[in-house]
VMD Tcl script that draws the C-alpha trace (Angstrom):
set ca {
  {-0.81 -6.15 11.52}
  {-1.26 -6.00 15.28}
  {-1.30 -2.19 15.59}
  {-4.03 -1.82 12.94}
  {-6.35 -4.69 13.90}
  {-8.42 -2.48 16.19}
  {-8.72 0.21 13.55}
  {-9.76 -2.25 10.82}
  {-12.33 -3.89 13.08}
  {-14.03 -0.52 13.63}
  {-14.30 0.35 9.93}
  {-17.74 0.03 8.32}
  {-16.14 -2.08 5.60}
  {-15.52 -5.68 4.74}
  {-11.75 -5.89 4.20}
  {-10.01 -8.63 2.28}
  {-6.23 -8.52 2.12}
  {-4.08 -10.46 -0.31}
  {-0.37 -10.49 0.63}
  {1.84 -10.78 -2.44}
  {5.53 -10.78 -3.20}
  {6.90 -7.81 -5.10}
  {8.12 -10.09 -7.90}
  {4.51 -11.24 -8.48}
  {3.18 -7.70 -8.92}
  {2.11 -7.72 -12.57}
  {-0.79 -6.46 -14.66}
  {-2.68 -9.77 -14.73}
  {-2.65 -9.99 -10.93}
  {-3.65 -6.36 -10.46}
  {-6.51 -6.78 -12.96}
  {-7.78 -9.99 -11.39}
  {-7.66 -8.73 -7.80}
  {-8.86 -5.19 -8.71}
  {-7.62 -3.72 -5.42}
  {-9.20 -0.62 -3.99}
  {-6.06 0.00 -1.95}
  {-2.47 -1.20 -1.87}
  {-0.58 -1.19 1.43}
  {3.19 -1.27 1.24}
  {6.13 -0.57 3.54}
  {8.27 2.48 2.80}
  {11.46 0.40 2.80}
  {12.34 -3.28 2.82}
  {15.40 -5.30 1.97}
  {14.35 -6.10 -1.61}
  {12.21 -3.12 -2.69}
  {10.77 0.16 -1.54}
  {7.49 2.04 -1.92}
  {8.79 3.88 -5.00}
  {9.39 0.53 -6.73}
  {5.85 -0.59 -5.93}
  {4.24 2.69 -7.05}
  {6.19 2.59 -10.30}
  {5.23 -1.06 -10.95}
  {1.58 -0.35 -10.13}
  {1.67 2.41 -12.76}
  {3.07 -0.05 -15.32}
  {0.22 -2.43 -14.38}
  {-2.37 0.28 -15.04}
  {-3.45 0.59 -11.41}
  {-5.43 3.71 -10.60}
  {-6.18 3.95 -6.92}
  {-4.88 4.46 -3.43}
  {-1.58 3.38 -1.94}
  {-0.95 3.51 1.78}
  {2.74 3.59 2.62}
  {3.55 2.36 6.12}
  {6.56 4.19 7.53}
  {8.30 4.99 10.78}
  {7.96 8.55 12.05}
  {9.52 10.78 9.38}
  {10.96 14.29 9.69}
  {8.65 15.49 6.89}
  {6.23 12.89 5.51}
  {4.71 15.42 3.09}
  {7.98 15.55 1.13}
  {7.98 11.75 0.78}
  {4.29 11.73 -0.21}
  {4.89 14.43 -2.83}
  {7.80 12.49 -4.32}
  {5.83 9.24 -4.53}
  {2.74 10.99 -5.95}
  {4.82 12.63 -8.69}
  {5.96 9.25 -10.01}
  {2.67 8.09 -11.55}
  {-0.59 9.83 -12.40}
  {-3.80 8.27 -11.14}
  {-2.32 6.86 -7.95}
  {-3.07 8.55 -4.62}
  {-0.33 8.05 -2.04}
  {-0.73 8.53 1.69}
  {2.02 7.96 4.25}
  {0.81 6.21 7.41}
  {3.36 6.72 10.19}
  {3.63 4.00 12.83}
  {5.62 4.01 16.04}
  {7.17 0.63 15.25}
  {7.58 -1.21 11.97}
  {8.94 -4.71 12.13}
  {9.63 -7.57 9.73}
  {5.88 -8.20 9.32}
  {6.00 -5.58 6.55}
  {8.12 -7.68 4.23}
  {5.67 -7.65 1.31}
  {3.05 -5.37 -0.20}
  {-0.58 -6.20 0.32}
  {-3.42 -5.41 -2.05}
  {-6.77 -4.78 -0.44}
  {-10.29 -4.94 -1.75}
  {-12.70 -3.04 0.48}
  {-16.47 -3.38 0.15}
  {-19.04 -1.39 2.07}
  {-21.72 -3.64 3.59}
  {-25.29 -3.25 2.33}
}
mol new
graphics top color blue
foreach p $ca { graphics top sphere $p radius 0.5 }
foreach p [lrange $ca 0 end-1] q [lrange $ca 1 end] { graphics top cylinder $p $q radius 0.2 }
display resetview
């Protein structure tokens, strides 16, 4: 994601991202990847962040979800709604100035701190 490359490069982490299609989001995949974070667009043509959060709950995921969104009138309301859907999942809205078609699928991330 062009707007986040600079941010990711400055993190003291090794980041591995696995782009997946929403239809492939199932328990076996979530268990095998063991993501520390899931990054998903707020809205797309085929699904939205609520669909992903709900499916992650079904898959037993307990972790963080970053939801990429355009500037919202009140992002806290959207965060609260998404957080209330499933226990054990932390949701944070990340507002971006522009969101384009690059956000067509969720991405699960495994982040490891270097030794």
